[in-house]
VMD Tcl script that draws the C-alpha trace (Angstrom):
set ca {
  {-22.31 27.64 20.48}
  {-22.00 27.37 16.70}
  {-25.76 27.09 16.40}
  {-26.68 29.85 18.87}
  {-30.33 30.83 18.54}
  {-31.38 27.37 17.42}
  {-33.68 25.09 19.42}
  {-31.32 22.18 18.78}
  {-28.67 20.89 21.17}
  {-25.68 23.26 21.33}
  {-22.81 22.47 18.95}
  {-19.33 23.71 19.83}
  {-16.02 24.54 18.12}
  {-13.49 21.80 19.03}
  {-10.51 23.94 17.96}
  {-10.08 25.91 21.18}
  {-6.62 24.81 22.30}
  {-4.57 27.56 20.64}
  {-3.21 30.67 22.36}
  {-3.35 34.18 20.89}
  {0.08 35.35 19.69}
  {1.34 38.72 18.50}
  {2.81 37.11 15.37}
  {0.08 36.21 12.90}
  {-0.50 35.32 9.27}
  {-3.85 35.53 7.52}
  {-5.35 32.77 5.37}
  {-8.49 33.59 3.39}
  {-10.58 30.65 2.20}
  {-12.88 31.44 -0.73}
  {-14.60 28.09 -1.15}
  {-15.07 25.09 1.13}
  {-15.88 21.79 -0.55}
  {-16.84 18.90 1.73}
  {-17.26 15.41 0.26}
  {-17.60 16.99 -3.19}
  {-20.31 19.47 -2.16}
  {-19.62 23.22 -2.31}
  {-20.76 24.80 0.95}
  {-22.64 28.08 0.89}
  {-22.63 30.99 3.32}
  {-25.42 29.38 5.37}
  {-23.44 26.21 6.15}
  {-22.01 27.72 9.33}
  {-21.82 24.46 11.27}
  {-18.34 23.79 9.91}
  {-15.15 24.98 11.58}
  {-11.71 25.12 9.96}
  {-8.73 24.51 12.23}
  {-5.13 25.36 11.36}
  {-2.17 23.26 12.50}
  {1.62 23.58 12.12}
  {4.73 21.50 12.62}
  {5.33 17.79 12.60}
  {3.31 17.46 15.81}
  {0.39 19.31 14.22}
  {0.11 21.96 16.92}
  {-3.21 23.82 16.79}
  {-2.52 27.45 15.79}
  {-5.88 28.97 14.86}
  {-9.45 28.37 13.74}
  {-12.49 30.04 12.22}
  {-16.13 29.15 11.76}
  {-17.03 28.87 8.06}
  {-19.09 31.92 7.09}
  {-18.77 31.74 3.33}
  {-16.32 33.08 0.78}
  {-13.66 35.19 2.44}
  {-13.59 33.24 5.70}
  {-10.31 34.29 7.30}
  {-8.24 32.12 9.60}
  {-5.66 33.97 11.67}
  {-2.76 31.52 12.02}
  {-0.46 32.14 14.99}
  {3.34 32.04 15.11}
  {5.84 32.10 18.00}
  {6.28 35.60 19.38}
  {9.08 34.93 21.87}
  {6.96 36.38 24.68}
  {3.72 34.45 25.02}
  {4.14 31.14 26.81}
  {2.70 28.25 24.81}
  {3.47 29.68 21.35}
  {6.99 28.20 21.08}
  {5.98 25.46 18.60}
  {3.65 27.56 16.48}
  {4.12 28.19 12.74}
  {7.72 28.97 11.85}
  {8.70 31.68 9.35}
  {11.75 29.84 8.08}
  {15.41 30.78 8.05}
  {17.72 31.74 5.19}
  {21.07 32.06 6.97}
  {23.32 30.55 8.30}
  {21.40 27.47 7.11}
  {18.19 27.18 5.14}
  {15.20 25.96 7.13}
  {11.91 26.09 5.21}
  {8.91 27.94 6.59}
  {5.86 26.02 7.76}
  {2.82 25.61 5.56}
  {-0.19 25.14 7.84}
  {-2.46 22.19 7.33}
  {-6.18 22.62 7.74}
  {-8.78 20.28 9.22}
  {-12.50 20.77 8.88}
  {-14.91 19.87 11.69}
  {-18.53 19.07 10.83}
  {-20.38 19.97 14.03}
  {-23.54 18.11 13.00}
  {-21.88 14.72 12.47}
  {-18.89 15.26 14.77}
  {-16.52 14.29 11.94}
  {-13.00 15.69 11.75}
  {-11.96 15.84 8.09}
  {-8.48 16.19 6.64}
  {-8.26 18.72 3.83}
  {-6.07 19.90 0.98}
  {-5.86 22.83 -1.39}
  {-4.39 23.31 -4.85}
  {-4.02 27.04 -5.42}
  {-2.72 29.70 -3.06}
  {-2.05 33.37 -3.81}
  {-0.26 36.19 -1.98}
  {-1.56 39.71 -1.35}
  {-0.60 40.80 -4.88}
  {-2.46 37.91 -6.53}
  {0.73 36.05 -7.40}
  {0.86 32.29 -6.97}
  {2.27 31.42 -3.56}
  {3.46 28.30 -1.75}
  {1.24 29.30 1.21}
  {4.12 29.40 3.70}
  {3.58 31.13 7.02}
  {5.11 34.61 7.47}
  {4.50 37.17 10.21}
  {1.78 39.55 8.98}
  {1.57 37.42 5.84}
  {-1.47 37.05 3.62}
  {-2.45 33.96 1.65}
  {-5.64 33.39 -0.29}
  {-6.79 29.83 -0.97}
  {-9.26 29.41 -3.83}
  {-10.80 26.20 -2.53}
  {-10.25 23.98 0.48}
  {-11.27 20.35 -0.19}
  {-12.24 18.23 2.82}
  {-13.43 14.68 3.30}
  {-13.85 12.34 0.35}
  {-12.26 13.99 -2.63}
  {-13.17 12.75 -6.08}
  {-10.00 12.49 -8.12}
  {-10.30 14.52 -11.31}
  {-7.24 14.18 -13.53}
  {-6.20 16.81 -16.03}
  {-3.94 19.79 -16.57}
  {-3.75 21.87 -13.38}
  {-1.45 24.65 -14.70}
  {-3.64 27.73 -15.23}
  {-1.20 29.07 -17.83}
  {-1.68 26.07 -20.12}
  {-4.11 26.25 -23.04}
  {-5.85 23.08 -21.85}
  {-6.08 24.07 -18.16}
  {-8.87 22.21 -16.35}
  {-10.05 24.20 -13.31}
  {-11.96 21.13 -12.07}
  {-8.84 18.90 -12.02}
  {-7.14 18.16 -8.71}
  {-4.54 15.68 -9.98}
  {-2.04 16.57 -12.70}
  {-1.81 14.04 -15.54}
  {1.11 15.75 -17.32}
  {-1.13 16.63 -20.27}
  {-0.60 20.42 -20.14}
  {-0.07 22.10 -23.50}
  {1.27 25.60 -24.06}
  {0.97 28.15 -26.84}
  {4.28 27.89 -28.73}
  {3.90 31.48 -29.97}
  {3.47 33.05 -26.55}
  {6.64 34.59 -25.17}
}
mol new
graphics top color blue
foreach p $ca { graphics top sphere $p radius 0.5 }
foreach p [lrange $ca 0 end-1] q [lrange $ca 1 end] { graphics top cylinder $p $q radius 0.2 }
display resetview
């Protein structure tokens, strides 16, 4: 139970339909924001589920335990039955097929709500901006995962612009750049 040790009724993780695979990619979530509220390390009654493909196949999950919560997202390993439609690494040749970018859903165990989510910034293992695509033994770090009602904050979302607004989640094409920076 998510609330083991509590005197309350047991609350469970609904994301238990995925199968362990030998191909995996790691997604680290540093901040979880639900309905505009930043969750802290003690808000452990939230679970993040990962899904891939147009049928949104469940491919992993993790209970929120604060900054650094890591979701291991499974891919097809060609051996384990049931992993055939898991996250795809993409293909370059003979034709280009893009890799999957997992989507994340957040479950609030107290209310029973399943919340869609989105993220703005994703970085690879070297700290470079990434598109968050799935790759076997890949690593992606997401600054903040926004779930539920998301207040639209318009502004410049390019962190290289001189008027970058870290609070903005919708680009308004107002970004300005230093003309003397090469």
